[in-house]
N, C-alpha and C positions, 0 to 999 in steps of 0.2 A: 413584421413590425406591428406592435400593438398601438392602436390609435389613442389610447388613454394614458399609457405610461411607456417610457422608454425602457423596456425590458431587454436586457442583453444576454439572456440565458440564465442558467441556474448558478448562483454564487456557490452554494453548497446545500447538501441535504445532510441533516444531522440525525443519526440513529443512536440506539443505546446498545452497548455490548456488556457481556458479563465479565470479561477479562481483557483488559487493554493490551497486555503483552500478546495474548493469543490473536487479537484483532490486528495488531501491527504485524505479527508474523504472517498472517494470511494476506492482508491487503498489500503490504510491502514485499514480503518474502515470496508469496505464491503469485500474486497478480502483478507485482512490480510497480505499485503506486508509491512514489516517494512521500515520505512523511514530511510535511512542510511547516507545521505549527503545532506546538503542544502547550497546553494550559493546565495548571493545577488550580482547581476551583477553590475558592476561599472556604475556611471553616471545615475542612475535611469533607466537602461535598462530593469530591471525586475529581475526574479529569475530563478534558475536552481536547481531542487530537484531530488534526486535519491532514488529509491525503490529497495529492494532486492526481486527479483522474483524467487529465487531458483536456485540451480545448479551452483552457482557462477556468475550468470547473474544479470544484473540490468536493470531497466526501468527508464528512466529519462523524466522529463517534463521541458520545458521552459514556463514561464509566461512572456509575453511582454505586457506592458500596452497599446501599440498602435497596437497590432496584429489585422489584419482583421479577421472577422468572417469566420468560415469554411462554405463551400457551399456543402450541401448534393447532392450526385451524381457527385461531382467534387473532393473535398478533401477526401471524404469517401462515401461508398454506402449510398443510401437514407434510406434503411431499412435492415432488417435481410435477409440472403440468402434464408431461407425457405419461405420467403414472396415475393420472386421473384426479389430481388435486389442483384446485385453483382458488377455493374459497378462503377468505379472511374477513375479519370484522370491519364494520363501518369505522372509519377513522384510522384504520391500520394502514401500513404500507404493504401492499401486496408483493411487489418485487422491485428490484433496482436494476435497470437495464443500462448497460454501457454500449455505446456505438463502436463497432469494430469494422474493419475493411471486409467487404464481401468475399474477396479472394482468400482471406485468412481464416474464415470461420471454422473450416474443417481442421486446419492445422492447429488452431487454438483449442479445439475440443481434444485433439490428441495430446497436446501439451498438458492440459489440465489433468487428463487421465493419467499421464506419465507421472504427474506430481501427486497421485493418489486421491484426486478429487472425484467424487461420484457425480458424473455428468449425464444428463438425459440425452435422448436421441436428438439429432439435428432436425428441427421443425421448419417446414416451409409454410409460412403463414399466408393464407389467401382468403378469398371471400366465399369459399364453399360452405356448406352447411355446418361442418365442424371446425372450420377455420384453419385447417392444415391439409396439405397435400403430400402424398407419398414421395413425389419428385418435384424438382423445380419446374415451373412453367411461366408463361407470360403474366399470369394473374398473381403470382407470388410477389408480395410487396416487401417482405422482410424474412430473413432466415435467422434462426436463433438457436442457442443452446442454453439450458438452465442448470444451475448447480446451487449449492447452499454454502454459506460461510459457517464458521464454527458455532455461531449462535442460532443457526437455522434460518437466517435471512436468505430469502430467495434472490439469487443474482442471475441476471441474463446477459449474455453477449449477443447483441442484435446487430445485424447487417442489413441496411436498406438495400433492396435490389432495384428499386425504381423510386422516382419522386412521388410522394403522396400529396394529396390536395387536388388531384385531377378530378374532372367531372365523374360522378359516381362514387367517389371515395367517402363523401359525407352524404349519407342517404337515409339514416335512421333518426327517428324522433326520440328525443331524450325521455326516459321514463321518470315517473315521480315515486315518492314513497307510497302513494296510494296504489301503485301497481304491484307492490310486493305481495307475494303469496306466503301464506303461513302453513 
């Protein structure tokens, strides 16, 4: 709970797509998210559609007929994290992570592959130097898989393996813009 505001989670995240039909086909058809609200924007500006992504949360997309194309490595990472890509621009959305049951992560990876989705390896996120371990162990706090939607938006299925917020989980000082190297 936030002491300043009664935040109850994420109402929705709104992204931009190049083709609303392709987006509906992927998020409803491949990922199984029900389409729950559609809006035609006034004056031919485009569309705004909402998907139920579980837990009372929604994922929304805008389609603008004149939207510029995304730029890999700027608006989103060029590739999947296990293939050495993570960088995106300041103000961009790096990736979208959906919470999934830990016991289903491997099954979900197999299901996505069976649907023709290019999925990265199963990552065991821990506090080691590179942040991932080859096998699950007590220090792994989340296991995840990454894949992309039709517009190159990086999507993650993430499964918490333990509660976070324990002593030692918050131990780094935040860096400033002055810490950036050129």
